[in-house]
N, C-alpha and C positions, 0 to 999 in steps of 0.2 A: 591544604594537603588532603588528598583523597583518603577515604576511610577503607578503601578496598585494597587488598593485596593481589598482586598479579597472579592470575590463575595458572597453575602448572599442570592441571589435568582437566578432563571433562567434568569431574565432580566439582572441582573448584569453579569452573566456568558456570555450571548450573547454579551453584550457590550465589555467585556474584550477580547472575542474571535471573534471579528468582522471578517468577511470573507476577506481574502487578495485578493480574486478575486471576488468582488461583482458582482451580476447579472446586466448586461446591460439593459437599456430600449431600446425601438425601435429607438429613435433618436440617442443614443450613438452607437448602432449597425450599423445604416445606415452610420454615419460619419466614424466610424472605418473601416467598410468594403470598403468605398470609397477610403481609402488610399492604398489598395492592388494593386499591379502591375500586378497580375494574370500571374505570370511568366510561361513561357514555360519550361518544365522539372524542375518544381519548387523544390528547395532544401528542402523546408519544408516538402514535401511529403516523400522524401527519409529519412528524419530525424524522421519520425513517425513510430514506430514499427508496427502499424496496417495499414500503407499506406493509410490513409484517403486522398481523393482528396481535399486538402485544398483550392486551388484557386477556384475550382468549388463551394464548399459550401459557400465560402465568396461571390462569384459573385451572387449566389442565394439569399443570405441575402440582398445584395445590390439592387437586383431586386424585393425585396418584397416577394420572394418565400421561406418563412421560413420553411414550411413543406418539400419542396424539399431539403433544406439544411440539415435538420434533417435526411432525408432519405439517403442522400449521406454519412453522418457521420455514421449512424447506419449500413449501408451496409458494412462498413469496421470495425467498432468497436461497439460491442453490449453494451458496457458501455461508450458510447460517452459522456453522461452528467457527469458522475463521473470523467472520465479522463480529461475532460475540466477543472475540478477544481483541481484535485490532481496531475496531471502530472507535472514533472519538465520541463515545457515548455521553461524555460530560457535556458536549455541545449539541448532541442529537437527541436521541430518545430520552436519556436520563436528564438531560438539560431541560427537556420540556415537561418533565414529571410535575404534577400539580403540587407535590410535597415541597418543591422549591419555594413556593409562595408562602409557605408556613414555617420556613426555616427548619424543616425536617429533612433528614437525609433521603434523597430520592431512591426509588426502587433500583436495585442492582440488576437492571435488565440484561446487560451484556453477560454477566456471569450466569444468570438464569438461562439465557439462550444457549450458552456453551454447555451448561449442565444437561439440558434436554438433548441436544444434538450429539454430544459425546456418547451418551447412552446408546443412541441409534447406531453410531459408527462402531462402537465396541461390540455391539450385538449383530452388526451387519443387517439391521432392520430394513426391509424393503418397503419403501413408501410409494414407489411409482412403477408403472408399467411402460415399456417402450411401445410407441404407437405402431399401428399396422403400416408396413412398408409402403411408401409412396413411389418408390423407384427413383427418387431424387437424391442427389449427392451434393454435399457442401464441404468445401475445404475451409478450415480455420487456421489462420496463421497466428501462432502464439497460444501457449497453454497457461496463460495467466488468468486472473479472475474473470476478465471479460470473455476470453475464449472459452473457458470452462462453462460459464453461465449460458452462453449462446449455445454450446453443444448440448447441454442438458435439455434446454427448451426445444431444440430441433429434434432430438431423439424422442421426446414425448410425442412429437407430431409425426413420427415414423420416417424421418429424413436421415439418411446415412451420413455420418460425419467422420472425417479424417482431420486430426489436428497436427499441424507441423510445428515442432518446437525446436528452436536452435540450441537449447541447453540440454543437459543430460537428465534433468528433472523438471517436473511441472510446477505450476502455481506462480510463476512470474515473481513480482516483487514481494508477494506474500512469503515466499521462501527466501528470496535473495536480497530483499531490500527493507524488510520490516524488522525493527529492533528485536533481539532475542528475548527481552523481558516482556514482550507483548505476545509472542507466539513462538513455540519451539518448532524446530524443523520437523520433528516427528508428528506433532499435531497437524501441521500444514499438509504433510504427505499422507497422513492417515485419511484426511477428508478427501484428498484427491483420489486415492485408491478406492475409497468408498463410492464416490460418484462415478468413477470410470466403470466399476463393476455393476453398479445399479443401472446406468444408462447405456452402456455398451458402445460408447464411441471409441475410436482408435487414436492413440497418440503416437506419433512418429518422432522419436527423440534424436537429438544431434543432427537435425536436418534444417539448417537455415535456408530461407528463401531469399536469395540475394542476387539473382541474375534475371535478365529479361527472358532468357530461355526457359527458366523454371516457371516464371510467371505465365508465359504462353502455354506451357504444359498444363498448369492448373486450370487456366481458362478453358482449355479444350476438354479437360477431363471432368470438371465439376460444373454443376448448374449454377452455383453461386459461390462467392468467396467472402468470408468474413475476416476483417483485419482487427486483431487484438494485439497489435505490435507494441503498444506502450510508447515510451520515450527512449531516447538514446543515452549516451554517456554524459557525465557531468560537464557542464559548460565552464571552461577555464577562463573565459572573459579576456583572454590575451594578456593576462597578468604576468609581468616579467618574473622569471624564476619558478613559474608554476609547473615546469616540466622536470624539476629536481626530483631525486629519488625518494625523498621523505615527504613529498607532497602527493596527496591522494584526493580523488573525487569522493564525495560522501557516499554516493550510491555504490561505487566500486569497493570502498572500504567496508561498508556494511555487508556487502555480499561476501567478501573474504571472511569477515567475522562470523557470519552465519554458517559458512561451509567449513572453516578451519578452526574455529573456536580458540582455544588457548594457544594455538601455534602462531597466531597473529602477533607481530611485534608492535609495541606501543612506545612512543617517546616519553621521556620523563615530563617534558613540558610541551603541551599541545595547544595549538590555536585552531579553532574552528571558525571559518569565515561563512557568515550567513545568518539569516533571521527567520528561517522557515522551520517547519516541523522536522524535516530531515536533519537540519543543523542541530536541533535539540537532541534528536536520537544519537547522532554521531558524537556529540559532546558527552552525553550521559554514558555512552558505551566506552569511550576512552577512560572516563573516571572509573567505571566498573572493571576495566582491564588493568587498573593499577597505576595509571598516569598520576604523577605527583601533583601537577597543576594543569587544569584545563580551562582555557579562556575562550569564551564565545564572543567573537567580535562582530559587531553589526554597524554598518555605515550610518544608520539613522538612529532615532530614539527608540527606547524600549516599546513605547506605545505604538510605533509604526511597524513592528515586526509582524509578519504574517502567521507566525506560529501561534497555536492555541496557548492560552495562559497556563493551562494545566500542564502542557508539555514543558514550558519553561520552568514551572515550579518543580517538575520531576527532575529536570537537569540540575537545578539549584540544590535540590534535596540530596544529591550525591556529590556535592562539592564544586560544581561548575560555577565559574565566575563570569559575570556579564561585563562586557566593555562596549559602550555605546558611543555613537557619533565618532566612529573611527573607520575611515575608508582605506582599504589596503592600496598601497602604491606599488610595492615590490616585495618579493620574497628573497631574502638575502642568504647567500651561501658562503661557506668558508671551508676550504679543502674538500670540496665536493659534497658537503653536508649542510643542511638547513641550519641557520643560526638565529634568524630573526625575521620578523615581518615589519616592513616600514609602512607606517600609517600617516594619514593626515586627518586632523580634526575637522568635523563638519558641524554645520548649524542650519536651521531652517530660516530662510529669508523670503517673506511673502509666500510662504507655503512650499517653497522650493528648496531642496537640499543643496547646499553649496559648501565648497572647501574653504577653510579658514586659512588665509595667507600666513606663511611662516609658522605653521603649527605641526610640522612633521615630527614624528617620534618613532622609536624602534621598540618592539616588544620581543624579547628573547624567546626562542622555542627550539625544539628538536624535531618537530613534526607539524605539518599543516594539513588540515582537511578542508577542502573547498565544497561547501554546501551552497553552491551558487546557481542552482537550477540545472535542468537537463536539456540537452539539445533535442531538436525535433528530427524525426527520421525522414527528412525531406528528400534525401538522395534516393532511398528505396521507394518512397511514395511517388517521386518524380518518374521512376521507371514505369510505374503503372499509368501515370498520366492523370492523376486525380487532382481536382481543384482543391487548393489549400487557401486558408485565410492569411491575413498579414502576419500572423504569429506562427505559421507553419502547421496549423492544425487542419485535419481533414474536414472539409465542408460536407455536411450531411443534411438530409431532409428530416422531417419529424419521425419518419420510420427508420432513420439512421442509414439511409441509402446514399451512396456517394454520387459524384457526377458521372461515374461509370456505373450503369444500372446493375451490372453483375456483382459489384462490390458493395458490401455494407461494412460499417466500422463503428466501434464504441470504445469507451475507456479513455486512457490518457492521451492517445493519439488524436482523439476528438475533443476532449474537454481540457487538455493541456496539463493534466495532472491534478486530480482531486483525491478522493478516498476510494478504498477498495469497494465499499458498498455502492458508490456511484457507478463504478465500472460494471458491477454485477447487475444493477438496475438497468443501465443503458443497454447492456448486451442482451438482456432478456427482451427488451423492446425491439432491438435490432433483429432478434430471432423471429419475432412475430412479423416484422417487416419482410424478412426473407421468406417466411411461410406464405404470406400474401403474394409476394413477387412470384414465387414458384407456382402458386395456384393459378395466377393470371397467365403465366407463361405457358 
């Protein structure tokens, strides 16, 4: 039984989805930064995909130079505030902290990072100047972490940037697909507004690029085009019954939760299909929304799940139950409503997952969430004519240039879906590739 009562207001929602990395005050930041050993050749830096000089910004916080700390962070990572909140720090920077070898709690790097950058955002502190105009123009498709990171780097180099975003708001999955207890909508949008004002790029909202005519117009108007389009909708796997009204894709469900909060309806008994981090988020969210029972069903063993261990622990901590070696066969309906999921037991034989004969069973539920991966945007990418790999990802060079020299790409459409911080890091490298390409051109 879930410990949470269904939220009836935004206040209830905020209480149920209290931030797991709450913002530090000055005293907390001072004492936490005092614990840092300021390691030489610090392992935390190597563990950060964007290479933030972590000991430096922590020392700056400890010395009272919060603005300097924010500048150090933003120099390496343009979404420094967001990443401080949503990064899996347990397995990245904090997971590499030397204190882990001494059974001492690692430095709370993520919270210190958010502390410094929140101060800059609140005070609208200007850390960068836009470069002298080069006369070059770049179009960016997608205002998610990759698109924004690329835009910031290009503007520092004096390149004009227009971002085309299909939705009404920026920040991609940071706003629409990251669990509310990791980052609030307001925090995500505040950083987006801060960066847009600082770097002066233009975002054109409610403007999807989805036709060959639009693509040709962009190619004629801009010197280069960056693709930060991410991934598509949840892959339903052709599972019978997956088109029923009470069956939702995890990404689509989380988006509705982020945008509509307490207005989202939740079934009393929910089954979440999947074993990745998105499945953990969806399951935890259902429990926090007041579902009486939430079962996380995975076709393999617990040890084979792709989710981070701390994400599974977070879901268990709010009452989610795990059900392993259960592969879904069909979603069952009665009178037009979901009533159960039919599973078959599985086992590993010679390292291969196989179904066990005559082991079918049914698990009752009122709602099913499918966290079964996202489809690739092969249709859109096919219109451009880019080379894709066997998994539908964009093939790029070391400078993130595609098979069409005018196009560069980074983020989920290239890496298949990793972390926000990876998209930020890749897009910054892609921007440098664009700068070199335009210089040679």
